[in-house]
N, C-alpha and C positions, 0 to 999 in steps of 0.2 A: 423556533425549536430550541429547547435547552439541551445542548450537546453534553453537558455534564452527566445527564441521565445515563449515557452510554459508557462513561469512563469506568474502567476497573481501577478503583481508587488505590493508589500505591500504599502498600502496607496494610490494606483492609480487605482486599479481594480474597475470597475463600473458595467459592464454588460456582460453576456455570449453572447449577440447578436453579439459582435465583434469577436467572435471565430468561424471560419468555421469548421463545424463538419466533412466535407468530404475532407479537404485538404491533400495533400501528399508531399508537399514541394520538388517537383522535382523528387521524386521517382515514377516510372511508373508502376511497376508490381510486382507480387509475387516472380518471379525469383530473382530479385534484393534483395527483402526482405529476401529470403531464404539464399542467399549468405552472406548477412550481419549477419544474425543470427548465422551462423556457426562461423564467426570470433568473434562475441560477446561471444559465449559460451566458446571459448578457453580462452579469456581474463578473463571472469568471474570465471572460474574454478581456475585460478591462484590467483585472488583477494580473492576468498572465502577461499582458503587454507592459504593465508597470514593473513586474518582476524581471522581465527580460531587459527592459531599458535601464533600470537601476543597477542591475547586475551586482547586488550586494548579498542577496540570499539565494538559496536554492531550496526546493521542496522535494522530499522523498516520501512517496506513498507506498506503504507495505501492506499487502493483502495476504492473509493466511486463512485457511478454512479446510474443512473436510471436502473431499471430492463431491461435486454436484451442488455446492453451496451457492455458486454463481459469481465466482471471481471474474471470469472472462467477460460475462455480460455486464457486470457492474462497471468494470473498467471501460468497456466500450460505450456504455450509455453516459456515464458521468463525465468522461473526457471527450465525448464526441464533438463538442464545439471548440475544443482547444486547438490552437495553431500547432500543427505537427512539428514545425521547426523549433518549437520551444519545449518539446515533450519527448520523452524516450521511455519505451516499455521493454522490460526484460522478464522473460519467463524462465525460471530456473528448474531444469529437469535433473536427471541423474548426472552426477559430475563426471567429467572426462578424466582420462588418465593424467593429463597435465594438471588439472585442478586438484586431483587427489594427491599430487606431489607437493602441494602447498598447504598452508594453514587453512582452517575451515572458513575464514572470512575473506580469503584472497579473491575468489571468483566473483564475489559480489562487490567487494571494494573497488575493483577496477571498472565497475559499471555505475558508480555513484554519479549523480547529476552535477554538472558544472554550475557555477553561479549564474543565476538568471533562468535556469531551466527547471522543469518538473520531471522528476524521475519516478517511474512506477515499477515496483518489484512484485510480480505475480509469483508468489512464493519467494523465499529469501533465505538469508543465513539462518533463519529460525527453523528451517527444515533440519538443521543439525542438532536441535533439541526436541524434535518432534518425531519424524519418521526414523531417525537414527536411534532415538530412545526406545521407540516401539520395536524396532528391529535392530538390536545392538550388534548383530553379526556384521552390519555395514561397517562398523568401526574397524573390522579386521582388514578392510581394503584401504584404510587411510594411513597405514604405516606409522601409527603413533607409538611413542615410547611407552613401554609397560602395558600395552594393550595387545595381548597375544592369544586371547581366547574369549569366546562369547560370554558376556556377563561380567567381564573383569572391571568394567567402568562402574565406579561406586558413586556415592552421593557427592563426594568431593570433586570428582571429575566433572559432573554436571554443573556444580556450583561454579567451577572455574569457567565453564562455557557461558553461563549466565553473566558472570562478572565481565568476561571479555566483551560480550554484546553490550552490556550497560556502559562500559568504558568507551566503546566505539561510538555509541549514540550520544554520549555526553561530549565527546570530542567533536562530533559532527555539529552538534548544536552550538558549541563554543565557536565554531568556524562558519556559522551562518546557514547551516542546513537544518531546515525544519523537518523532523521525522514524525510522520503521522501514520499510526499503525492501526489496521482494522482486522479484527477477527470476525468473520462472517459466520454467525452461529446458527446452523441449520439443525433441525431435528432428524433423528434416525428415520422416522416415518416419511418425512418430506424427501429425504435423500432417496429412499426406495422408490417413491413416486417419480422422481426425476430420472432415475436410472431406467425405470420402465418406459418412460417417454422416449428415451434414447433408443430403446429396443423396438418400440411399437411404431415410431415415426421414421420412415425411411430417410428423410433428410437429416435425421439426428443419429443414424446408425454409426457414423464415423466416430462419434464421441464415446461410444461404449467400448469398454475393455473388461474382459472377464476378471482381471486383477482387481477391479474396483469392487466387485462382489466379494472377492476373497478378503479384501481389507476390512469389509464390514464386520468380520469376525473379531476384529481388534477394536471395535468401537469404544468400549469402556476404557481400554488402555490408552487410546488416543485422547479421550476426554481428560484422563488423568494427566497426560503429557501436556495438553493445552492449558489445563489449570495450573500446573507447575510453571509452565512458561510465563503465563500472565502474572502469576503470583511473584515471580522472581524478576521480571523485566518490565513491569508496568511502573514507570518512574515519573517523577514530576517533570523531568525533561522530555520524556517520550512515553506518555501513557498509552495503554491499549484501550481501544474503543470496541466494545462487544456489541455487534450489530445484529438484530434479529433478521434472519435470512429466509424464513419460510415464505414470506410474501416479497417477491423480488422488487416490485414497484416501490414498496416502502423502504426496503434495504437501500435502494439507490438514492432515495431522497435523503435518508439519514447520512449516508456517506458524503453526498454532495454538500449538505449543510455543514458538516464538520470541516470539510476542506475549505469551504467558503469562510467560515468564522475564523479558522486558524490562520488563513492567509490575510484576512482583514486586520488581524492583530499585528501583523508585520508593519502596518502603516506604510505600504509601498508608495513610492512617488517617482515621478519622472525626474531625471537628473536636472539640477539647477544649471542654468547657462552661465558660463563665465563671460567676463567682458570681452575676451578675445573671440569667443564663439558668437556673441551678439554682433560684434563687428563683422565677422565672417558672413553672418546671415544678411546683414545690411548690404554688404558688397555683392552677395549673390543676388539679392533682390534687384539692386540697381543694374547689374549686368543683364539679367533676364528681361527687365523692363526695356532696357535700351535695345536689346535684340528684337523684342516684339515690335517696337516702334519702327525698326529698320525693315522688318518683314511685312509691315502693314501696307 
């Protein structure tokens, strides 16, 4: 799979209208998807072990999407074969009072993955240029200087936030964190079908919230916010991948392939043994062989 197909090219991205939410790029069914995922899991398990043992890099996966696009299920399926000891998932909801007393990057910065680990952000600091932009009254709760009425945030304000995000991701990359960002692009029609499934299927009732329907009234505004976000923060260091999300089985394959190829580029390897370590291994071998001889 050519993952460059999904990249929102830095400096060239203009509109989400050019991205087909239902494409499958030649793959025809779930059976093909299942077979691919098995191979992916095997490769990812090896890459994760190398990542953990080398402890030189970390990986941060960021998922952003409209409600119902499939963030939760994609994370669950794509990362299901990963050793949980080397992976951590954070889902960012409405900020707490403590979080509102800090800068907008604080609550996510303290959750960044350590070297050797994979971190997953289900939503992220990008909410601060998405939902906050669609509902600017949220800014009133953040105690920011010169923000004392709804709509006071101007173009310069949002540019500063985009710049802060870009600077953070450049800093992370310079220090060994690979930032891989996914926008799961679902159509308005498919979102409606998935919301209906949450209502009609008892086992999915818990997922439904009336507020999700209310937010659909802002669909066009959200699309503009996502386009602006991608346009300003898809960089060479941390590009956005726009993933078609109407067919979940294909969406998961696309995400898996991108993670796989990006991690393979790191050329991860097991740590080289020092002469001292080699000597320790030999001493351990001799000691254990001697013990087994005595027990025989």
